[in-house]
C-alpha positions as CSV (number, residue, x, y, z in Angstrom):
1,M,-52.7,-5.1,91.1
2,K,-55.8,-3.7,89.3
3,V,-58.4,-4.7,86.8
4,S,-60.1,-2.2,84.6
5,S,-63.3,-3.0,83.0
6,I,-62.8,-0.7,80.0
7,S,-66.0,1.3,80.4
8,T,-66.7,5.0,79.9
9,A,-66.5,5.4,83.7
10,S,-63.2,6.7,85.2
11,E,-63.6,4.3,88.2
12,T,-65.1,0.8,88.2
13,P,-65.8,-1.9,90.8
14,L,-62.8,-3.8,89.5
15,N,-60.2,-1.1,89.6
16,R,-58.5,-2.0,92.9
17,Y,-57.9,-5.8,92.8
18,H,-55.1,-8.2,91.9
19,Q,-54.4,-8.8,88.3
20,G,-55.2,-12.5,88.8
21,Y,-58.9,-11.6,89.1
22,T,-60.6,-12.4,85.8
23,V,-64.1,-11.7,84.5
24,T,-66.1,-12.5,81.4
25,P,-66.8,-9.5,79.1
26,D,-70.4,-8.4,79.6
27,G,-72.8,-7.2,76.9
28,S,-71.5,-3.7,77.0
29,F,-67.8,-4.6,76.8
30,Y,-67.3,-4.4,73.1
31,E,-69.2,-1.2,72.6
32,C,-67.3,0.5,75.5
33,F,-64.0,-0.7,74.1
34,R,-64.8,0.8,70.7
35,S,-65.9,4.0,72.3
36,R,-62.6,4.3,74.1
37,F,-60.7,3.3,71.0
38,D,-62.5,6.0,68.9
39,A,-61.7,8.6,71.6
40,W,-58.0,7.6,71.5
41,Q,-57.9,7.8,67.7
42,A,-59.6,11.3,67.8
43,E,-57.0,12.4,70.4
44,G,-54.2,11.3,68.1
45,A,-55.8,13.1,65.1
46,R,-55.9,16.4,67.1
47,A,-52.4,16.1,68.5
48,E,-49.0,16.2,66.8
49,K,-47.6,12.8,65.7
50,G,-46.4,10.9,68.7
51,A,-48.2,13.2,71.2
52,R,-50.7,10.5,72.1
53,A,-48.1,8.0,73.4
54,G,-49.4,6.2,76.4
55,G,-53.0,6.9,75.6
56,V,-53.7,3.4,74.4
57,D,-53.5,2.3,78.1
58,K,-56.8,3.9,78.6
59,V,-58.3,1.7,75.9
60,L,-56.8,-1.6,77.0
61,G,-57.3,-1.2,80.8
62,V,-55.2,-1.1,83.9
63,T,-54.6,-4.9,84.3
64,H,-53.5,-5.2,80.7
65,T,-51.2,-2.2,81.0
66,E,-49.5,-3.5,84.2
67,L,-48.8,-6.9,82.6
68,Q,-47.5,-5.3,79.4
69,N,-45.2,-3.2,81.6
70,R,-43.9,-6.4,83.2
71,R,-43.4,-8.1,79.9
72,E,-41.7,-5.0,78.5
73,V,-44.1,-4.9,75.5
74,K,-43.3,-1.9,73.3
75,E,-45.7,1.0,73.0
76,C,-46.1,0.5,69.2
77,E,-47.0,-3.1,69.8
78,R,-49.6,-2.2,72.4
79,E,-51.1,0.3,69.9
80,R,-51.2,-2.3,67.1
81,Y,-52.8,-4.9,69.5
82,A,-55.6,-2.3,70.3
83,E,-56.1,-1.8,66.6
84,I,-56.4,-5.6,66.1
85,L,-59.0,-5.9,68.8
86,N,-61.0,-3.0,67.3
87,E,-60.9,-4.7,64.0
88,A,-62.2,-7.9,65.5
89,Y,-64.9,-6.2,67.5
90,S,-66.0,-4.0,64.6
91,K,-66.1,-6.7,61.9
92,D,-67.8,-9.6,63.8
93,G,-64.4,-11.3,64.3
94,M,-65.5,-12.7,67.6
95,N,-68.2,-14.8,66.0
96,D,-65.4,-16.8,64.4
97,P,-62.1,-15.9,66.1
98,V,-60.2,-18.7,64.5
99,A,-61.0,-17.3,61.0
100,F,-60.2,-13.8,62.1
101,L,-56.8,-14.9,63.4
102,K,-56.1,-16.7,60.1
103,G,-56.7,-13.4,58.3
104,L,-53.9,-11.6,60.3
105,S,-50.4,-11.2,59.0
106,Q,-47.6,-13.1,60.6
107,S,-46.3,-9.9,62.1
108,D,-49.7,-9.2,63.7
109,L,-49.9,-12.8,65.0
110,D,-46.5,-12.2,66.6
111,I,-47.8,-9.1,68.3
112,V,-50.7,-11.1,69.7
113,R,-48.3,-13.8,70.8
114,R,-46.0,-11.3,72.7
115,T,-49.0,-9.6,74.2
116,H,-50.1,-12.8,75.8
117,S,-46.6,-13.9,76.6
118,L,-46.8,-17.1,74.6
119,A,-43.6,-19.1,73.8
120,D,-44.5,-20.5,70.4
121,A,-45.7,-18.9,67.2
122,I,-49.5,-18.9,66.9
123,D,-51.0,-21.4,64.4
124,P,-54.7,-20.5,64.2
125,S,-55.5,-23.8,62.5
126,V,-54.8,-25.8,65.7
127,L,-56.8,-23.4,68.1
128,T,-60.1,-24.1,69.6
129,R,-62.7,-21.3,69.5
130,E,-62.0,-20.6,73.2
131,G,-58.3,-20.4,72.7
132,A,-58.7,-18.0,69.8
133,F,-61.3,-15.9,71.5
134,N,-59.1,-15.3,74.6
135,L,-56.2,-14.1,72.4
136,L,-58.6,-11.3,71.3
137,L,-59.4,-10.1,74.9
138,P,-57.3,-7.8,77.0
139,E,-55.8,-9.1,80.2
140,G,-58.4,-9.3,83.0
141,Y,-61.0,-10.8,80.7
142,K,-61.4,-14.4,79.6
143,V,-64.1,-16.9,78.5
144,D,-64.4,-20.5,79.6
145,F,-66.8,-22.0,77.0
146,N,-66.7,-25.6,78.2
147,Q,-66.9,-24.5,81.9
148,D,-64.0,-26.7,83.0
149,G,-62.4,-24.1,85.2
150,V,-59.5,-23.8,82.8
151,S,-59.3,-21.0,80.2
152,E,-57.4,-21.7,77.0
153,V,-55.3,-18.8,75.7
154,G,-54.0,-19.9,72.4
155,I,-52.8,-23.4,73.1
156,G,-51.9,-22.5,76.7
157,K,-54.2,-23.2,79.6
158,T,-54.8,-21.1,82.7
159,C,-56.7,-22.0,85.9
160,I,-59.4,-19.5,86.7
161,F,-60.5,-18.6,90.3
162,P,-63.0,-17.4,91.1
163,P,-64.8,-19.3,88.3
164,L,-66.3,-17.1,85.7
165,D,-69.8,-18.2,86.6
166,A,-69.2,-17.9,90.4
167,P,-72.2,-16.1,92.1
168,E,-71.7,-12.4,92.8
169,S,-72.0,-13.1,96.5
170,F,-68.8,-15.1,96.4
171,R,-67.0,-12.8,94.1
172,S,-67.7,-9.9,96.4
173,A,-66.5,-11.8,99.4
174,W,-63.3,-12.9,97.6
175,L,-62.5,-9.4,96.4
176,S,-63.0,-8.0,100.0
177,A,-60.9,-10.8,101.6
178,T,-58.0,-10.5,99.2
179,K,-58.0,-6.7,98.8
180,D,-54.7,-5.9,100.6
181,M,-53.1,-9.4,100.2
182,S,-49.6,-9.9,98.9
183,E,-49.3,-11.2,95.3
184,A,-47.7,-14.4,96.5
185,D,-50.5,-15.2,99.1
186,Y,-53.1,-14.2,96.6
187,F,-52.0,-16.7,94.0
188,T,-51.4,-19.4,96.6
189,H,-55.0,-19.2,97.9
190,Q,-56.3,-18.9,94.4
191,I,-54.7,-22.3,93.3
192,V,-55.6,-24.0,96.6
193,L,-59.3,-23.1,96.3
194,W,-59.3,-23.9,92.6
195,G,-58.0,-27.4,93.4
196,A,-60.6,-27.9,96.1
197,L,-63.4,-26.9,93.6
198,H,-61.9,-29.0,90.7
199,P,-60.8,-32.4,92.1
200,I,-58.3,-34.4,90.0
201,D,-58.7,-38.1,89.2
202,G,-55.5,-39.7,90.4
203,S,-55.5,-42.4,87.6
204,T,-55.9,-40.0,84.7
205,M,-54.6,-36.8,86.3
206,K,-57.6,-34.9,84.8
207,T,-60.1,-32.8,86.5
208,V,-63.4,-34.5,87.2
209,Q,-66.9,-33.1,87.9
210,G,-66.8,-31.4,91.3
211,L,-69.1,-29.1,93.1
212,P,-71.3,-26.7,91.0
213,T,-69.4,-23.5,90.5
214,D,-72.5,-21.3,90.2
215,D,-73.8,-22.3,93.6
216,E,-72.8,-20.3,96.7
217,S,-73.1,-23.3,99.0
218,S,-70.2,-25.0,97.1
219,Y,-67.8,-22.3,98.3
220,S,-69.0,-22.5,101.9
221,L,-68.5,-26.3,101.8
222,I,-64.9,-26.2,100.4
223,L,-63.9,-23.5,102.9
224,R,-65.1,-25.6,105.8
225,Q,-63.3,-28.6,104.3
226,L,-60.1,-26.6,104.0
227,L,-60.4,-25.5,107.6
228,D,-60.8,-29.1,108.7
229,T,-57.8,-30.2,106.6
230,N,-55.8,-27.3,108.1
231,E,-56.5,-28.5,111.6
232,Q,-55.8,-32.1,110.7
233,F,-52.4,-31.4,109.2
234,R,-51.5,-28.6,111.6
235,S,-48.3,-30.3,112.9
236,H,-47.0,-30.9,109.3
237,L,-47.4,-27.3,108.1
238,A,-44.6,-24.8,107.7
239,P,-44.2,-22.2,110.5
240,G,-47.0,-19.6,110.1
241,Q,-48.9,-21.5,107.4
242,Y,-51.6,-22.8,109.8
243,E,-52.4,-19.4,111.1
244,R,-52.3,-17.7,107.7
245,D,-54.6,-20.2,106.1
246,R,-57.0,-20.5,109.1
247,D,-57.4,-16.7,109.3
248,F,-58.0,-16.3,105.6
249,Y,-60.5,-19.2,105.4
250,H,-62.4,-17.9,108.4
251,K,-62.5,-14.4,107.0
252,L,-63.7,-15.5,103.6
253,L,-66.3,-17.8,105.1
254,A,-67.6,-15.0,107.4
255,L,-67.9,-12.6,104.5
256,L,-69.8,-15.2,102.5
257,V,-72.3,-16.2,105.1
258,C,-73.1,-12.6,106.2
């Protein structure tokens, strides 16, 4: 899977990785999005009606496009979603994303819902700022305002790993270690490492303060702990799991400490 950073470049550092990899939009994100949107609009103005079909994928990015293909989202809905984002980015809608969503028609809210594969109709009045903000970002991008390792998308919640504030050294190591990994193994390792970084209180079943996610040493520590646990429970693991996990943790740790 791939992640496109929606820039003016044809190739970006995120183009060749799993769709589960998530980043926070940087300072140039909105300007670059609007630039691509304007180019898409201009292309449509020059072409005959309907000739620009598919061009909106260049605006929304590779990861977003791949997930929309899986969800069988119609082309006209993708185009309208891009127009909604452009409106939000052009009119300071991201300063108060809840208010912006409240101003959308029910049909537009339903397009946002289908875009993010939400089950229930969107009620902006019950959303947090984080939940509303993430509805107005293409796939591959999220924010985590309260830094709890969980990103709200509407009223839904999604675990994020690597954390959005993870040091670049770990992000680079993670991307390298998972580059050619199957989707199933990728998401398995992702949730295991997320759980190691965000321990759960057994009495409340809520995450508690764990290791600092912006510190490289946190990742070295949890990888060593996972290697120890893998050894301890070796005889209880499914065939092949011990070797698979051992090799991955060693590879990731070696890349991190280089």
